[in-house]
N, C-alpha and C positions, 0 to 999 in steps of 0.2 A: 506580297500578293496574298489576299485572303479569299477563300472559297474559289480559287482558280480564276479570279477576276482581277485584272490590272486596274490600278487607279486611272492611268492614262494610256491611251494608245495614240501614237503620233505618226502621221503619214507625212513622210518627207525627210530625207537625210541631208538637207542643206543646213546653212548656218542657223536659221530660225528653229528648225526642228531639233537639231542637236543641242542648241542652246537651251531650249525648253527642257529637253531630256536631262541635261546635266543639272539644271536648277532644280527640277522636280525630284530627281534621284537623290540629290544632296539634301533634300528636305525629308527624306525617308519614304517617298512615294514609290509605288511600284510602276515601272514604265516599260512599255513595249514600243519600239520605234521600227518602222519598216521603210525601206527605200528601194524603189524599183530598179535602181542601177547601183553605181558606186556612190559613196559619200561625196558630196560636193560635185557631182557629175553634171549639174546644170548651172544655174545662175551663180552659185556661190564660188565657182572656180573661174568665173569669167568677168570678174570685177577689174577695176583699175588698181586694186590691191592697196587701197589707202584707208587708214584710220583717220578720218578728217571730219571737220565740222560741216564742210560744204559751203565754201565761201560764196559761191554763186546763188545759194538758196536764200541769202540775205535779200537779194533783189526781189524775191517772191514773198518777202515778209514772213518766212517760216522760222521765226525766232525761237519757238519752242523746240523744234527739231534741231536747229543749230546749237542751241544751248545744251541740250541733252548730249548731242554728239561731241561737242567740244569737251564737256565734262568727262566723257567716257574715254577720251584719248589716253590720259595718263593712268586711268584705272586698268584699261586693257594692257597697256605697256607693262605695268607692274605684274599683271597676271601671266604674261607670256613674253618676257624680254628676249627670248631666243628668236621668236618669229615676228616680233613687233619691235620697231626701232624708229627713232626720230629722223625726219628728213627736213631739209630746208628747201623752200620753193621760191623761185624767182619769177616775179610778175613784171614783165617789161611794160612800160607805158607806151601805148600805140596811139599816136596822134590821130584824131578823128573818131575814136571809139569812146569808151568811158573816160571822163575827165580825170586828171591826176588827183584832184582833191577828193573825188568820190571813191577812188581806189584806196586812198589813205584813210578816209573815214571808215570804209568797210573793214579795213584791216585793223583799225583801232577797236572797233566793236568786236571783231574776231578775237583779238588779244584778250579782251576783258570780259567776254560773255560767259566763258566756260570754266572759270576758276583755274587757269593755267598756273602751275607751280614749277615744274621742271623744264618745260619746253621754253626755249628763248623767244623773246619778243620780236616783233617786226622791226626791220631797219631799212633805211633808204639807201639805194645803191647808185653810184655813178658808173653806168655801164661802159663808159669810155675808158675807165681805169680798172674796174673789177674784172676778175677772171671770167665771170659769167657772161660778160659782154663780148668776149672774143669769138665764140661760135656764131654770134648773131650777125646779121647784115651790117656791114660797117657804115657808120654815120646815120643809121636809121633809128636806132634805139639807144637813147642816152640816159634815160631815167628808169629806174626799176625799184621794186620793193621786194624784200625777202622776208618770208614768214615761215612758221613751223606747222607741220602736221606729221603724221607717222605712216610708215609702211607696214603692211601685214602680208604674210604668206597665207592667202585667203583659204585655199583648200586645206592647208595644214591646220588652220584655226578650226575648221569644221571637224577634221579628224581628231584633234585633241579634245574638243568638247565631247565627241562621241566616246573617246577612250576614257575620259574622266567619268562620264555617265555610266559606262559599263563597269568601271571599277567600283562604282557606288551602287551597283545592283541592277542597272537598266539592261534590258535585252536590246541589242542593236542587230537588226536583221536586214542586211543588204541584199540586193538582187531579189527582193521580195515585193510583189505587187498586191495592192488591195484590189480584189475582184468582186466581192459582195459585201454589203453592209446592211445588216438587219437591226433596226432601231426598236428597242423596247422602251418601257416607261423609265427604267433606271439603268439599263445595261445595253451596250452595243455588242452584237455578235458579228465578227469580221472574218470574212473568208480571204485567205491569203494564198498567193501562187508563188512558189519558188521558181524563179526564172532560169535557174541553172539547167543544163541539158538533162540531168536526171531528176530534176526537181518535182516535187509533188505539191499537194495542197494541205492546208491546215486551217483550223478555226480557233480564234481566241476571243475572249470576252473582256470588255473594259467598261468602266463606269463613265468615262469621258473620252470623246474622240477629238483630237486636235488635227485640223487640216492645215498642215504647213507644207503643202505640196508645191509651193512656188508657182511657176508658170502653169502647172497642172492643177491649181486650186479649183478651177472651174470643173475639171473632170471629176474630182472628188465630190464636189457639190452635186454634179449630175448623178453620180452613183448613190449618194446618200439622201438626196432630197428631190431628185428629178428635175433640177434646174438645167437648162440647156446652155445658157451663156450668161453668167452673172454680170449684171451691169457694173458691179463694183470693180472689175478687173480691166486694166489696160495693159496689154503686152507691148513692151518697148524693147527694141533690139539695140544692143550696144556692142560695137566691134572695136578691136584693137589690132595694131600691127606692131611687129618687132623687127628692128633693123640692126645692123652692126653699129657698134658704139659711135655716137655722133660727136662726142666731146670727152675731154679727159677729167674734168672736175667732178665732184660727187653730188652736186646740187641738181635739183629738178627745175623744170620750167612749167608755168601755167600761162598759156597763150590765149588772148582774146581773139575772136574772129568777127568778121563784119556781120555775120548772121546772128550775133549775140550768143553763140555757143562758145564754150572754152574747150581746149584740149590740153592734156598733159604730155610732157616728154620727160621720162624718168630713167635713170640708170637701172639696168636690168641684168641680173645674172652675170655681173662683172664685165662681160664683153659685148653687151647689147644695149639698145635704147628702146623702151616701151613707149608707144604713142597711142593715145586714145582719149576720149571715146566718142562714139556717134550716138545719136538719139533718133530713132524712127519707129513708127508703129509697125507691129509685126503680126502677120496672119499665117497660121500654119502650125505644124508640129514643132514645139520648142526644141525637141531633140535633134531636129534637122537644121537648126540655124547655122549659118556660115556668114563670114564677112563677104559682102558683095564687092564686085569690081568698083562700083560707084563709091562705096564706103572707103575702100582702100585709096582710091583717087582723092577723095575728100580729105582724108587724114594726111596724105602726102602733100597735098596743096596747102593745107593749113600749117603744117610744119615748115614748108618751104617759104611761107610768107615771112618767117622769122629767121631761120637759119641761113647762114651765108652759103653753105653747100646745099643744093636742092636735094630733097628726098623724093625718090621716084618709086613706082610700084616694083621696078626691077630690084630695088634695094631690100625689099621685104623678104625676111627669112622665115617668118611664121605669122599666122594670124589666129585670133580666137574671137569668138562671139558668144553672147549670152542673151537670154530674154528676161527682162525684168518684169515681175508681176506687180505693177504699180496700182495703187488705189486710183480709180478713175474719178478725178475731181472736176471733169468737164473742161480741162484746159484745151485750148485750140491746138497747140503744138506739143509734141511728145516731150520736148526738152523742158517745158514749163510744168509738166505734171508733177505733183507733189511726190517727194521721196519719203514722206512720213508714213508711218504704218497705221493701219486700222484693224482692230480686233472685233470680229462680228460673232456674237454669242447667240446661238439658237437653242432654246430650251423647250421645244415642242417634243418632249420625251427626254431620253438621255441626252446630256449636253453635247453640243457640237460647237467647237470654237474654230473659226476660219480666220486665217491671217492674210491680209492684203498689204503689199508694199513692204517697206523697211529697207534698211541698208546694213552692211556688215558692222559698221561702227556702233550701231545702236542695238545689236542683236541681244546683248545681255539685259538691257533695260526692257526690250520687247518681251523677253522671257519672264522677267519679273511682273510686268503688267499683265501678261497672259495668265499667270497663276493668281494674280490679284483678281482678275475678272472671274476666275473659277473658284474664288475663295469659299463661297457658300456651299460648294459641292466637294470640298476637300476637308480632311481632318484639321482641327484647329492648330495642331502642332506644326503643320506645314506652313502656316502663315507667320509663325513666330521666328522663322529662320529666313526671312525674305532677303536679307542683305549678305548672306554668306558668300555668294558667288564671286563678288568683286574683291573679296579679301583673301581668296584662296587661289593659289597659282594653278595654272593648267599643267598637265604632265610635262616635266622637263623645265618648267619655269620657276623652280624653287631656288633662285639665286638673286642677288641684288639687281635692281632695275638698271643700274649702270655698271654691272659687273661682268658684261659679256667677254671683254678682252681678258679678264682674269680667268674665266672659264676656259677660253681657248688656250691660254698659257698653261693652265693645269693639265689639260688634255695632252698638249704637246710634251710636257714633262713626263707624264705617265705612259704615253705611247709615242716615244721618240721616232719610231719607224714609220709613223704616218706622215705622208706629205702634208705640207702646210695648208695647201688648198683643200685637201680632203678633210683634214682635221677641222678647219673652219666651217666647211659645209655641214659636217656632222653636228657640230655645235649649234649652228643656225637651225638645223632641222629638228634636233632632238634635245637641245639644252643639256641638262644634267643626265638625261637618259641616253646620251651618246655612249656612256659606259655600258649600258644594257645592250645596246646595239653591238658594241665591240665584244661584249661577253667575256672579258678577261683575256682576250687574244694577246699573244706575245710577239706576233709578227704578221706580216701580210698573208702568209700561207695559211694562217689559222682563220682568215676571213673567208676562205673558200674561193669559188670561181669568180673571176673578174669579168664582168659584163661590159666594161668600158666606162670611161668618164668618172672613175672612182666609185662605181657601184659594184659591190661585192655580194657574194651569196649570203653572208651573215646579215647584211642589211635587208636584202630581199626577204629572207625568212622572217626577220623581225617584223617587217611591214605586213607580211601575210598572216602572222600569228597574232599581232597586236593591233593592227590598224585596218583590217578587213580588205587588204589589197588581194586581188585574185587574177587580174590581168595586167599585162605590161603597161597599158595606158594609165592604170591606176597609179603606178609608180613613176613613170617617166613624164607624165603631164600633170598629175595632181599632187602626189606626195612629194614630188620634186619637179624640176623643169629640165631634167637630164635629157629629155627628148631633143633639146637643142644641140646636144653634143654627141648623142649616139647615132650610129648609122642604122639604116633599115635592117641590115643583117644582124646587128647587135640586138636591136629590139626584138627581132624574130627569135633569136636565141633565148632571150629573156622570157618571151611568151611561152616557148616550149618548156623551159625549166619550171615556170610557175604552173603550167598545166600538169606537170608530173607530180608536183608537190601540193597542189591545192587541197586535196582530200585530207592528207595528214595534217596540214596546217589548220584547216577548219576544225578538226577534231580537238585541237588544243585551245 
């Protein structure tokens, strides 16, 4: 930072904001990112948690988006093989919906459009013989297709991008809201409010303002430009349900519905099945979004169309919902709205770049394109390093892409007192940095207080010191999904512990 002025100020701590912060910091730019809540507290923790090309986007002829997304699958897998891994998806043929030849053609294009190298190709299944046919309604689904995509721990992907950005010099200010924006010819002066109980205000200056506020992108535009409701934004609600595990094998399902939507059923956190998602226009405060009774009923009915055992609202153990800030392309139905991203650059004074749309799979390419869009306002050296982000692992991801089991074996050898499930969870969450979390401990007692579910004090303090966790929900629903296993009393005890230590951890 020169003259007390940042090169970039970024509003929004979701995947797009943190991805841009990482890319920019890695190019030597000075970066300040503020997020009004916790990292990934909005849309970026409410996804279906897939790194995928978007098979259904082919029907809308979004070939550019699908190609870019398919090409990114293996790039991201290499960057973070602890939180990203391959999945196989089973698409049963449903008589009366899309014809079998069309499904096979779409999957042929899917296999060849994105430069797939490591992921296995599509194969045809006889569901009367394959294990994936057993959970389905008997006699109804005989033909299926199996193809590849990847899973991602979405909120952890955001946190790791922020962590890497911070280690490269970026300032990551969570629970900090933009309240004023004064635009000069060359510099923005931004007033920020610390939202913590004893928080105050501060002012920073930046040459470029990046509006990556997700569902709040319109609020930032209203503050910076006086726009009330930008026509470019279409807010779409997507909800998911989680039920007890519906089947024993490790493959996922993609189900067609009569309304032309699709839903996924995916093994989740070992003991559960994740089902989603919905698509409906949303009006209101994005922070208040919740899965509605109608959405829960819809997802249960859609799953029950295929599974032999009916799924009912009484089976639901958890729901989550998010608001997608899609670019409004005028589509009649929310489900048909483009998932591609649009970057809008306003140069009526100091530059303002606003981001509409996008998906987790293409966040890294979005970040590259954002900095390309700003090229004329950045030092030339920043453009010479445009491809670094895909070749550099995220924190904890510095091991071979197919070496996860070796990582687990090595941790088990060096920490034989760790339970197998605990060891695997730490490896999945932190990769090679699991050793940092364990901090040389020689037994469970050294990990400190046990909050339940394999969550110990040492891990809590690591997350508070290194990943901006300040409240229990940050840990049990975003940095992990241990909220599915902890009781109300255990989460309350964790909340009290974190409140006692938040000041000392923030200082570090």
